[in-house]
N, C-alpha and C positions, 0 to 999 in steps of 0.2 A: 407556497413558501413554507419551509420548515421553521419551527420556532424552538426556543431553548427553554428548558425547564430548570434543571439544577445547573448553576454556573452557565457554561456555554454548551451544554449537552444538546446535540442535535436530536430533536424530537418532533417528527412530522405530525401534524394534526390528525391525519387519517389513521395513525397507529392504533388508537383504542378500538375503533370499529373493526379493523382487520384482526386485531388480537382476539376480540370477542368472537369473530367469525371462525377463526382457527380453533379456539377452545370449544366451540359448539359443533365442530365438524363441517361447517359450511364452506370452509376455505381449504383448498388443496394446495400445499406448498409447491412452488416451482423448483426445479432442480437448479442448484447453484452452478455458475460457470467458474472455471478456474481463472485466477488472476494473481498478479504479483505487484507489489509496491515496494519502493526503496526509500529508506531514511538515509539521505545523503548527508554526510557530516564533514565539517572542516573545523580545525582547531582555531580558537581565538584566545585572547587574553583572559576571557571569562569562562574558558572551557569550551567544549565542542558546541558548535551551532549546527542546527539542522535546517535543510532547505525545505520550505513549505510553500504551497500555492493555495490560493483561495478560489474555490470553484465558483464559476459565474452563477448568479442567482437564478438564471434561466435554465440551469441544468436540471434535468428530471430527477437525478439521483444526487442527494446531498448538496443541493444548490446553496451557495453562500458559506459552506463549511471549509475550514482549513484542512488540508490533507497533504500527502506526499505524492510525488510522481508515481503513477501506477496505472494499470489497466489490464484488460483481459488477455488470456493466453491465445496465441495464434496456432491452431492445430497444424499449420504448414511447417512449424518449427520443430515438430517432434521426431521426424525421421531423417531429414536431410543431413548429410555429414556436415559437422561444424568443427572447425579447428578449435581446440579446447585446451585451456591452461588451467591448472589447479586440480582440486580433487576430481577423481574419475566420475563418470556418469553413474557407476554402481554406488559410489559413496553418496552422491547427491540423491539417488533414488532412495537409498536407505534413510538419509537424513530427512527428506521431504515426505516420506511415506507413500511414494508412488513408484511406478515402473520407470525404466531407463528413458523411454520415449517421453513420458510425462515430465520427468526431471529436466530433460533438455529443453522442453517447451516452456516450462516455468522459469528456468534460469534465463532463457532467451527473452522471455517477456519482461523480466526484471531489468535486464540490460537495455532492451529496446525502449521501454517506457521512459527510462531515465534519459535516454538520448532524445526521444520524441518530445518530452515535456520540459526538460531542463537543458538540453543541448550538451549533455555530458555523456561520453562514450567510454564504457569499461571494456575496451578492446584495444589491441595494438598489432603492429606488424610482426611481433615475435612474442613468445610466451612470457618474456620478462619485460615487456614494453607496453606503453599505452600511447595512443595517438595524442598529438598536441592540439592546437587550435582547430576547432571543427566549425568555424563560422563562415567559411568560404562558400561561394555560390554553388559549387559542385556538391559540397556536403549538404547544403540546404536543399538542393534538388532531391537528393537521396532521402533526406529526412522527411520531406513532403510526400514522397512516394511511399515511405513506410507508414506515415499517418493515414494516407488514403488506402492503405492495404493493397496498393498496386505492386508492392515488393515485400516479400517476407524477410524477416530479419536474417534467417539463415542464408538467403540469396544475397542480401546486402553484404554480409561478412565475406561470403565467397567471392563476390564481385571485386571487393577491395583487398582481398588477400589478408584479412584480419583474423586474429586469434581472439576468441572470447575469453576474458580474464575472470573465470569463475572464482579464482582465489581472492579476488577483490571484494567478494560478497560474503556476508555472513547471514545465515537464516536465523531470524529472530523470534518470530511467533506466527501463529496461524489463526485466523478468525473466519468464521462462516456467518454470512448475513442471516438474521433471524428468519424462521420459516414463514412468518406472516408478511414479509416484505415482497412486493411484486417483482423487484429486481434483486437477485441473490448472487453472491459471489463467495467462492471458497478461495480466500486470499492468503498467500504467504507473504509475510513482511520480512524484508532484508535490511541489513545495514551495509553501508559502503562509505569509504572516505573519498572526498573529491580528489581526483588524480592531479598531480602537480602539472602545471601548464594549462589546465583546462579551467573554464569558468562557466558558471551557470547563467542562463538567460530565460526569460519567460517565452518559451517556444510553444506553449500549449494554447490551443484555441478554446480550451475548456476553463482556463483560469484568467481572472482579471487582475491578479496581483501575485507576486512572489516575494518571499522574505527569507533572509538568513536570521534565525532566532535561536537563542539557547533554549533547551528543553524547559528549564525553570521559568524563563520569561514567558514562554508559550503556555505553560501550565497555569501560571499566575493570571495571564490574560483570560484563559478559560474560566478559572475560578471566579474572576470578576464579572463574567458574563460578556466579555468584550470580544472573545474569539470563539466562534461556533465550531464545534468538532463532533465527529462521531466517536462512540466509545473506544474503538481500537486505537484511534489517533491519540486521544488524551492518555489512554492506558500506556501506550508505548513511550510517549513523552515522559511520563512519570518514571518509567523504568530507566530511561536514558539519563535522568538526573544523577544517577549513581556513579557516572563515569567522568573522569577528569580529562580524557583525551579521546579522539576518534579511535586510536589504536586500542585503547582499553575496551571500548565497546565491541570492536571487531574480535578481540581476543576472547571476550565473554560469550560470543554468539554460539560456538559449537556445543556448549553445555546447556543452552536454553531448551526448555520443554516446548515441543511443537505439537502437543496435543491440541486439537482444534477447540477454540472457544466458540460456543454456540449458545445464544440466548434461549432461555426457556420461558414460556408463558403458561401459567397454570391458574386454575380457579380455586381460590381459598376463601371460605367464609363470605361468599358473595362479592368478592373482588378479585380482579386478575392481578397476579404478582408476576412482573416481568423482571427477570434476573439474568445476569451474565456470570456463569460459574467462575469463582475466583476473583471477581471484581464487584464487590459489594456496593461500591459508590454509585453504580448505575441502576440499582434495584428501584423499580417503580411499583407503586400500588395503585391500581386503576379500578375505581368503583364501577360497577356494571353499567351505571348510567351517567358517569361524570368524568372529570379530568383527572390525570395522574397526580399523585402526591409523592 
């Protein structure tokens, strides 16, 4: 079970040993897998709220931590033709820093995971439309097939004649799991607004709770040590507090820097310094034989 050090920062007890092994050359980093996650927003009287889920404590990765809907990229979604609305694949490839096939797979992953874990689908029958209620039995059967990977998202869209609404997504930031982690992800974070007529539900088998919460409330809960989160989650929540509406956040997305944030671990004066560039609040000083400070 992970524990929290500063506020609600997710800090697994095995990290110090793995960091020391990496620093000494005894640990070979695993290659990160591409992933996407979506900060789904809706406007409230107190400003935009974000949809968050709490990962089950039994989960091997970040158990008990609050996060956004998200998951790994499905390589089956990189080549198949997808009906596409919004910026072109060339635009997305440039924005995400990958090739066209990679861009399609990453955007598909963002939309698929939002549907799989929150029941919200950023797609519609036409380039200027979104589907309505997706809670029917036939929709649920398709969602279950997606979760089981019996059906690729590109196949799902084609089967239902749907257009993927990439214009409803804004690429926000990119984080890569530290090199000392046994499970590593290269994750693109997106923002999106809850489409009119749709509603969220806890459709994830990986979550035991879901909430709509303002970024400020979530950050305050983290600071009090009440909500456990990984560094990219609390970092993005703090960034979202600057916006008064979901539309403002989406409008700000195209100008956001997508240079990957990758934690570094280095040995300094007999202690390991763990740092996330540009995010000083997460810096940890780990004595060679003790707990982090």
